[in-house]
N, C-alpha and C positions, 0 to 999 in steps of 0.2 A: 360036761367038762367045760372049764373056763380057762382061756388062754391069758397069759400075762404078757404085755408088751411094755418094754421100758422106753419111755420117751425122754430123750436127752434135753434138758432145759438149758441151763447156762454152761455148765461144765459137766464133764463125764462123771465127776463125783456126786453131782446133784441130780440124781435120777429119780423119776417118779413113775410108779407103775399104775396102769389102768386095767380094769377088767373088761374083757371083750367076750361076748357070748360065743360059744363054739360054732353056732350057726354062721356067724360072720366069716370065720376062717374056713369052715368046712363046705359051706354052700354058697354064700354070697361072693366070696373072693373068686372061686372058679367061674361062677356065673357071670360076674362083671368082666373079669380079665380074659377068660377064654371064650365064653359064649358071645358077649357083647363087644369084646375087644376094646374095652374101656378101662385099662388099669388106672387111668387118672381118676375115674369115678370112684374106684375103690379107695384110692389115697385120700380123696376129698371126704369120702364118708368116714374113714378112719379119723381124719382131723376133726371133723364135726363131732364125732362120737367122743373124742378126747375132750373137746371144748365143753361138751354137755355133761360129761361124766360127773356123778355126784351132785348134780344140780338139776334144775328144770331141763327138759329136753329142748328148750328153745335157746338158740344162740344168736347173737347179733355180731356178724363179722363181715367185712367187705370182701369182695372178690380179690382185691389186691393183697389184703392181709392173708387170705387163703393161699394165694399164689406164693407169697413169701414163705409161708409156713410149710408148704408142700414141695417147693422147688419147681412148680409148674408155671406155665405162663398164665396170664389173666384170662386169655381166651380159652385155654384148656380147662381152667376152673369153671368158667361159664358153661362150657359144653358138658362138663361132668355134672354140674348142678342141674342142667336140663335133663340129663340121663337119670339122675337120682330122683328128680321130681316125676319124670315119666314112669319110673319103676315104683313109685310111691314109697320111697325110702326117706325122702324129706318132703316137707311142705314149706314153701317160701310164702311169707305173708305179702300181700299186695296192698299197699296203702294208697289213699287218694292222692296224697302228695308223695313224691318219690324221695324217701329218706336216703341218706348215703349208704346205709346197709339195713335192708329190711330184715326183721327177725326170721330165722329159719328154725323149723321144728324138726329134730332128728326122730324119724319114726323107726319103730322096731316091730314090723307087722307080724313077725313069727311069734311074738309074745302076745298072748290073748288073756 
C-alpha cells in the first residue's frame, strides 16, 4: 500500500503529491512519535523524503532551511537529525572542511 501526501507549495491550487512507503506511516511514524517521543524527527524525515523524492536519495539542505520548511526550531531540527542518524534513517556526510550544509542521504532500510 502507498500513501499519498499533498505538499502545499505556493498556493493551495498548486499542490504536488509525493509517494511515501506504507512502512513510513504504519511503522516508522508510531515508532518515532510514540516510542521515541520525537515527532520532530518524523517531520524532518518526511521533509527530507520529500526533497529526495524522484531524485538521488542525497539532499543538501541547511538546518535553518529545514527549520523553515517544517516550522520547527533549528535546535529541534538538529536534535531530530541526530535521532534519525542514530536510528540509521539518514546518513550525514562529514567533510574535512565544514560546508554550510553537508549532503544528507535519506536511507530506506526496510527496502532491500
